[in-house]
N, C-alpha and C positions, 0 to 999 in steps of 0.2 A: 912601607910604603907601596912595596910590590902588590900587596893585597888590595889596597885602594884603587890602584892602576888597574887591576884586574877586575875589580867589581865595577869601575867606570866603563872599562871595555865592553864588559858583558851587558851592562845597561845600554850603551850605544848600539851594540850588536841587535840586542833584543828590540830597541826602538827601531831600526832600520827594518828588521824583519816583519814588525807590525805595521810599518808605513809602506813596504813593498807590497804585502799581501794584497790589499785591495787593488793595487794596480795590475798585479799579475791575474787575480782571480776575477776581476771585474766585479759583477754582481754576484757571482755564484758562492754558496756556502762550502765550507770545508765540511768533510764528513765528521760526524759526532765523535767517533774515535780518535781522529788527528787532532781536534780541537781539545779534547781531554788531556792528550799527551802534551800538546803544546803548551797547556796552561800549567802543566806540573815541570817543566824545564826549568823556568827561574828559581822555584823554591828549593830544587834539588841541587842546583848549581850553589845557591846561598847556603844551604846545609852543609856541603861539601867544603866552602871556604871557612865556614865557621869550625868545622871539626879540624881541618888543616892548621887553622890560626890557634885553636885550643890545645892541641897535641905537639906543636912545636915543628922545627925542622926535622925531618926524618922520623918523626914520631917519638922523639926522644925526651922532650921537655914539657910535660903535661904541667899547665898552669892552674893550680886549684883554686886561685882567686877568680879566674875566668870561668871555671866549671861553677863556682858557687854563683857568680852572676848570672849564668845562663840557666842554671837551675831556677834561680829566683824569677827569672823572666817567663820560664816555662810555667811555674807555679801561679803567677799573677795572670798570665793569659789563661790558664785552664779555670780561674775563677772570674774570667770575662772582666779583667781590669783593662781600661782604656790604653792604647798603645802608648801614649806620652807617659803615663803612669807607671807601665811596665818597663818602659825604657830607662826612666829615672830610678826606679827601684833597684832594677839590675845594676845600673851604673853606681848607685850609692852601696850596694852590698860589696861590689868589687873595690870600690874605693876605700871603704872602712877596713875590709879585710887586709887590704894591702898597707894602710896606716898601720893596724895592728900588728901584723907580721913582720913589718918594717924592712 
């Protein structure tokens, strides 16, 4: 539950920053370097949340079913599968492995 609260908080903070930008800058553009760094903040935070959730508390409980689901998502995205197909595939692999390993 804490992970979802953190994701929600990051989403709200990101929205607030994006909404405040035009008010602070007026009609001016940010430098290209700043825009490129800001565009990578959300994906970097999401990757950190995924790695933390995958490895467990204190990096001591690696969940192999989650790793298989994440790997499925990476492979499907590599082959340009639509996002809904990617998500369903990753969830299906994770669920089937959890059922199989019981």
